[in-house]
C-alpha positions as CSV (number, residue, x, y, z in Angstrom):
1,M,-0.1,-0.3,-0.3
2,N,0.8,3.3,-1.0
3,N,1.3,6.0,2.0
4,K,-1.3,7.7,1.2
5,K,-3.8,5.9,1.4
6,I,-1.9,4.2,4.6
7,T,-2.5,7.8,6.3
8,R,-6.0,7.3,5.3
9,I,-6.5,4.1,7.3
10,R,-4.9,5.6,9.9
11,R,-7.4,8.6,10.4
12,I,-10.5,6.5,10.1
13,T,-9.7,3.8,12.6
14,K,-8.8,6.5,15.5
15,F,-12.2,8.2,14.4
16,R,-14.1,5.3,14.8
17,K,-13.2,4.1,17.7
18,N,-13.6,7.4,19.2
19,L,-17.0,7.0,17.4
20,Q,-17.8,3.3,19.5
21,K,-17.2,5.2,22.8
22,F,-20.0,7.5,22.6
23,K,-22.3,5.5,20.3
24,I,-23.2,7.7,18.0
25,T,-25.6,7.7,14.8
26,R,-23.3,8.7,11.8
27,L,-23.4,9.8,8.0
28,L,-20.5,8.4,6.6
29,I,-18.3,9.0,3.2
30,H,-16.7,7.8,0.5
31,R,-15.7,9.7,-2.6
32,T,-14.1,8.0,-6.0
33,S,-12.6,9.7,-8.7
34,R,-16.5,9.5,-10.7
35,H,-18.9,8.8,-7.9
36,I,-19.9,10.5,-3.8
37,Y,-21.6,8.1,-1.9
38,A,-22.4,8.9,1.5
39,Q,-24.6,6.8,4.2
40,V,-26.1,7.8,7.3
41,I,-25.3,4.1,10.2
42,S,-27.0,3.9,13.2
43,K,-25.7,2.5,16.3
44,N,-25.7,-0.4,16.2
45,N,-24.3,-0.7,12.4
46,K,-26.9,-0.8,10.5
47,I,-27.5,1.6,7.7
48,L,-30.4,3.7,7.7
49,V,-30.9,6.4,4.9
50,T,-27.8,6.2,1.4
51,A,-27.6,8.5,-1.1
52,S,-25.1,7.9,-3.9
53,T,-24.5,9.3,-7.4
54,L,-25.0,5.9,-8.3
55,E,-29.1,7.2,-8.6
56,S,-30.5,7.4,-11.7
57,K,-32.3,11.1,-10.9
58,I,-28.9,12.6,-10.2
59,K,-26.9,11.3,-12.9
60,K,-30.1,12.6,-15.5
61,K,-29.1,15.7,-13.8
62,L,-25.3,16.0,-14.7
63,K,-23.1,15.5,-17.2
64,Y,-20.3,14.2,-15.2
65,T,-20.7,13.0,-11.4
66,G,-17.2,12.9,-10.0
67,N,-17.9,16.7,-9.2
68,I,-18.7,19.5,-6.9
69,K,-22.4,19.4,-8.1
70,A,-22.8,16.4,-7.5
71,A,-21.9,16.8,-3.6
72,I,-24.4,19.3,-3.4
73,L,-27.5,17.3,-4.7
74,V,-26.1,13.7,-3.0
75,G,-25.9,16.6,0.3
76,N,-29.3,17.5,-0.2
77,K,-30.9,14.3,-0.7
78,I,-29.0,12.7,2.3
79,A,-29.8,15.1,4.5
80,N,-34.1,14.8,3.1
81,R,-34.4,11.7,3.2
82,S,-32.4,11.4,7.0
83,I,-35.0,14.4,8.1
84,K,-38.0,12.0,7.0
85,K,-37.0,9.0,8.3
86,G,-36.8,11.3,12.3
87,I,-32.4,11.5,12.7
88,L,-31.4,15.1,13.1
89,N,-28.3,14.6,14.8
90,V,-25.3,13.0,13.2
91,S,-22.0,12.6,13.3
92,F,-19.9,13.4,10.8
93,D,-17.6,10.3,9.2
94,R,-15.6,11.5,6.5
95,S,-13.6,8.6,6.1
96,G,-9.8,9.8,6.3
97,F,-10.7,11.7,3.5
98,K,-9.3,16.0,3.7
99,Y,-12.0,18.5,4.6
100,H,-12.2,20.2,1.0
101,G,-13.5,20.0,-2.1
102,R,-16.1,17.2,-2.7
103,I,-16.5,16.2,0.9
104,K,-16.7,20.2,1.6
105,E,-19.4,21.2,-0.3
106,L,-21.3,17.8,0.9
107,A,-21.1,18.3,4.4
108,K,-22.1,22.2,3.8
109,A,-25.3,20.9,1.7
110,A,-26.2,18.8,4.0
111,R,-26.0,21.3,7.0
112,Y,-28.3,23.6,4.6
113,S,-30.6,21.7,4.2
114,G,-31.0,20.7,7.7
115,L,-28.7,18.1,9.4
116,K,-27.0,18.5,12.3
117,F,-23.3,17.9,13.4
């Protein structure tokens, strides 16, 4: 494994160990070069709500799904779906990715739509 991936995994494990102590519902983000995925995971590690750029409604709106516009759409969609389920407070799990670019814009969109973290 390259050094960049090792440091990202190290950041993930630190954060998730800390979350296990407090048993908090979390908003997990994963990104690739083409897509971005978001999941709301309960205290018991069960997936409650999902949204991603693989959904047909989001794909139709955009030409390319690996950009900031796509991240904003996913952020809005995950916030709306989780609020409908009654989930308002979550912890933002960025999966070790740095907080800039698509990750930052997804978080802003989710906050703007009503999620608190």
